C-alpha positions as CSV (number, residue, x, y, z in Angstrom):
1,M,153.1,-151.4,4.4
2,H,153.6,-155.2,4.3
3,T,151.8,-155.5,0.9
4,E,153.7,-152.4,-0.5
5,R,157.1,-154.0,0.3
6,F,156.0,-157.3,-1.3
7,E,155.0,-155.4,-4.4
8,E,158.3,-153.5,-4.6
9,Y,160.2,-156.7,-4.3
10,L,158.1,-158.5,-6.9
11,E,158.3,-155.6,-9.4
12,T,162.1,-155.5,-8.9
13,I,162.5,-159.2,-9.3
14,L,160.5,-159.1,-12.5
15,Y,162.6,-156.2,-13.9
16,L,165.8,-158.1,-13.1
17,I,164.6,-161.4,-14.6
18,R,163.8,-159.6,-17.8
19,K,167.2,-157.8,-17.7
20,N,169.2,-160.9,-16.9
21,Q,167.2,-163.2,-19.2
22,G,167.4,-165.4,-16.1
23,P,167.0,-165.5,-12.3
24,A,167.3,-162.3,-10.3
25,K,170.4,-162.3,-8.1
26,T,170.0,-161.3,-4.4
27,K,172.9,-158.8,-4.7
28,Q,171.1,-157.1,-7.6
29,I,167.9,-156.9,-5.6
30,S,169.9,-155.4,-2.8
31,E,171.4,-152.8,-5.1
32,E,168.2,-151.9,-6.9
33,L,166.2,-151.4,-3.7
34,N,169.1,-150.0,-1.7
35,V,168.6,-152.4,1.2
36,S,171.1,-154.7,3.0
37,P,171.7,-158.3,1.7
38,P,170.4,-159.8,5.0
39,S,167.1,-157.8,4.5
40,V,166.8,-159.1,1.0
41,T,167.4,-162.7,2.3
42,E,164.7,-162.3,4.9
43,M,162.2,-160.9,2.4
44,I,162.9,-163.6,-0.1
45,K,162.1,-166.2,2.6
46,K,158.7,-164.4,3.2
47,L,157.9,-164.3,-0.5
48,N,158.9,-167.9,-0.8
49,S,156.6,-169.0,2.1
50,S,153.8,-167.0,0.4
51,G,154.3,-169.0,-2.8
52,L,155.4,-166.0,-4.8
53,V,159.0,-166.9,-5.6
54,E,161.4,-169.8,-5.7
55,Y,165.0,-169.3,-4.6
56,T,167.9,-171.6,-5.6
57,P,171.2,-171.0,-3.9
58,Y,174.0,-169.7,-6.2
59,Q,171.5,-169.3,-9.0
60,G,168.9,-166.7,-7.8
61,V,165.2,-165.9,-7.5
62,E,162.5,-166.9,-10.0
63,L,158.8,-165.9,-9.8
64,T,156.1,-168.5,-9.4
65,E,153.0,-168.3,-11.5
66,K,151.3,-166.6,-8.6
67,G,154.2,-164.2,-8.2
68,T,154.3,-163.5,-11.9
69,D,150.6,-162.5,-11.9
70,Q,151.2,-160.1,-9.0
71,A,154.4,-158.7,-10.4
72,V,153.0,-158.1,-13.9
73,R,149.9,-156.4,-12.3
74,I,151.9,-153.9,-10.2
75,K,154.3,-153.3,-13.1
76,R,151.3,-152.5,-15.4
77,K,150.0,-150.1,-12.8
78,H,153.3,-148.3,-12.7
79,Q,153.4,-148.0,-16.5
80,V,149.9,-146.7,-16.9
81,L,150.5,-144.1,-14.1
82,E,153.8,-143.1,-15.6
83,T,152.2,-142.7,-19.0
84,F,149.5,-140.4,-17.5
85,L,152.0,-138.3,-15.6
86,A,154.3,-137.9,-18.7
87,D,151.8,-137.6,-21.5
88,V,148.9,-135.7,-19.8
89,L,150.6,-133.9,-16.9
90,D,153.8,-133.3,-18.8
91,F,156.2,-134.7,-16.2
92,D,159.6,-135.6,-17.5
93,R,160.5,-139.3,-17.6
94,K,162.5,-139.4,-14.4
95,E,159.9,-137.4,-12.4
96,A,157.1,-139.6,-13.9
97,H,158.9,-142.7,-12.9
98,K,159.5,-141.5,-9.3
99,E,155.9,-140.4,-8.8
100,A,154.5,-143.6,-10.3
101,C,156.5,-145.6,-7.8
102,E,154.6,-143.7,-5.0
103,L,151.2,-143.9,-6.5
104,E,151.1,-147.5,-7.8
105,H,150.5,-149.0,-4.4
106,A,147.5,-146.8,-3.7
107,V,145.5,-146.9,-6.9
108,S,142.8,-149.5,-7.2
109,D,142.4,-151.8,-10.2
110,A,139.1,-150.2,-11.1
111,V,140.6,-146.7,-11.2
112,L,143.7,-148.0,-13.1
113,E,141.5,-149.4,-15.8
114,R,139.5,-146.2,-16.2
115,L,142.8,-144.3,-16.5
116,Y,144.0,-146.8,-19.1
117,E,140.9,-146.3,-21.1
118,F,141.2,-142.5,-20.7
119,L,144.7,-142.7,-22.2
120,G,143.4,-144.5,-25.2
121,S,144.6,-148.0,-24.2
122,P,148.3,-147.3,-25.1
123,E,150.6,-150.2,-26.1
124,Y,153.7,-148.7,-24.6
125,C,154.8,-146.6,-21.6
126,P,157.1,-143.5,-22.0
127,D,160.1,-145.7,-21.8
128,G,159.0,-147.7,-24.9
129,N,158.3,-150.9,-22.9
130,P,155.0,-152.8,-23.5
131,I,152.3,-152.1,-21.0
132,N,150.7,-155.5,-21.4
133,I,153.5,-157.9,-20.7
134,D,153.0,-161.5,-21.8
135,K,152.9,-163.5,-18.6
136,N,154.0,-166.6,-20.4
137,N,157.1,-164.9,-21.8
138,I,158.3,-162.5,-19.2
139,R,161.9,-162.8,-20.1
140,R,161.4,-161.2,-23.5
141,E,163.0,-157.7,-23.5
142,E,164.2,-155.7,-26.5
143,K,167.3,-153.6,-26.3
144,F,166.5,-150.0,-27.5
145,I,167.1,-146.4,-26.6
146,P,165.3,-143.1,-27.3
147,L,166.4,-141.4,-30.4
148,D,167.3,-138.2,-28.5
149,E,170.0,-140.2,-26.5
150,M,171.8,-141.5,-29.6
151,E,175.1,-139.9,-30.6
152,E,175.9,-138.1,-33.9
153,G,176.8,-140.5,-36.6
154,S,175.2,-143.5,-35.0
155,S,172.4,-145.5,-36.6
156,G,169.9,-148.2,-35.9
157,K,166.4,-149.5,-36.7
158,V,163.2,-147.9,-35.5
159,T,161.8,-150.3,-32.9
160,R,158.6,-148.4,-31.9
161,V,157.1,-144.9,-31.8
162,T,155.0,-143.9,-28.7
163,L,153.4,-140.8,-30.2
164,P,149.8,-139.9,-30.9
165,R,148.3,-141.4,-34.1
166,E,148.3,-138.1,-36.1
167,T,152.0,-137.6,-35.3
168,K,152.9,-141.2,-36.1
169,E,151.1,-140.9,-39.5
170,R,153.1,-137.7,-40.3
171,L,156.4,-139.5,-39.4
172,T,155.4,-142.5,-41.4
173,S,154.9,-140.3,-44.5
174,L,158.5,-139.1,-43.9
175,G,159.9,-142.6,-43.7
176,I,160.2,-142.9,-39.9
177,L,158.3,-146.0,-39.1
178,T,158.9,-149.3,-37.3
179,G,161.5,-151.5,-39.0
180,E,163.2,-148.8,-41.0
181,D,166.8,-147.7,-40.6
182,I,167.6,-144.3,-39.3
183,E,170.9,-142.3,-38.8
184,V,171.6,-139.4,-36.6
185,K,173.1,-136.7,-38.8
186,R,173.6,-133.9,-36.2
187,K,172.3,-132.8,-32.8
188,Q,171.7,-129.1,-32.3
189,K,172.3,-127.3,-29.0
190,Q,168.6,-126.2,-28.9
191,G,167.5,-129.8,-28.9
192,C,166.7,-130.3,-32.6
193,I,168.0,-133.5,-34.1
194,S,168.6,-134.0,-37.8
195,V,168.3,-137.6,-39.0
196,I,168.5,-139.5,-42.3
197,A,165.6,-141.7,-43.1
198,V,164.9,-143.3,-46.6
199,G,167.6,-141.1,-48.0
200,S,166.2,-137.7,-46.8
201,E,167.3,-135.5,-44.0
202,I,164.6,-134.7,-41.5
203,A,164.7,-132.3,-38.5
204,L,162.9,-133.5,-35.3
205,G,162.3,-131.7,-32.1
206,R,163.5,-133.3,-28.9
207,D,159.9,-133.8,-27.6
208,I,159.3,-136.0,-30.7
209,A,162.7,-137.7,-30.7
210,K,162.4,-138.9,-27.1
211,K,159.4,-141.0,-28.1
212,I,161.0,-142.7,-31.0
213,F,162.9,-145.8,-29.8
214,I,165.8,-147.2,-31.8
215,T,167.6,-150.6,-31.7
216,P,171.2,-149.4,-32.3
217,K,173.4,-151.1,-34.9
218,T,176.4,-152.8,-33.4
219,K,179.7,-151.4,-34.6
220,S,181.8,-154.0,-36.5
221,L,185.4,-154.4,-35.3
């Protein structure tokens, strides 16, 4: 249980550092883990004495090199498990995330790597985030959303596609590929989404659209 709590905190701190592009705030950690601020302070002291984090008053918490290694390791476990649950067992994203949180502390590194190979060594998890985070650049985080969450009339640039190779090749032939602009024409009640790509209107099912990630264009004032 002690190790599990350490891992939960390290993963949360990593998430917040990437989100903030800077140190994780103790208040944010408290809110993310739904624990009291005094409990967070106590755990930060333990993590600090273990050489996993550094805390600077009024600035926040940073991961040490040792802490980064462990945080990236547990985050990768979570993402591989989440990919397996979503892509193989057909859990939706929220359920896959919840179950992965429970399983990540129990799966050995050896089993995890076999599972990763079984999945075909994917680059991204169902949320579109890279599975293999660069430990030397942990603050790098792209801002994107799934195509199925975009509003009618909105547009953006295709950031990544987390679909099987055959499906990606078919989408590429239609003009839906990384770096290209895309616009949401209309969203049907049954889940179908019509988009404009390279001047043509294309209808996509929601199961496809939720695995196409878009960096939205900012609206000019």
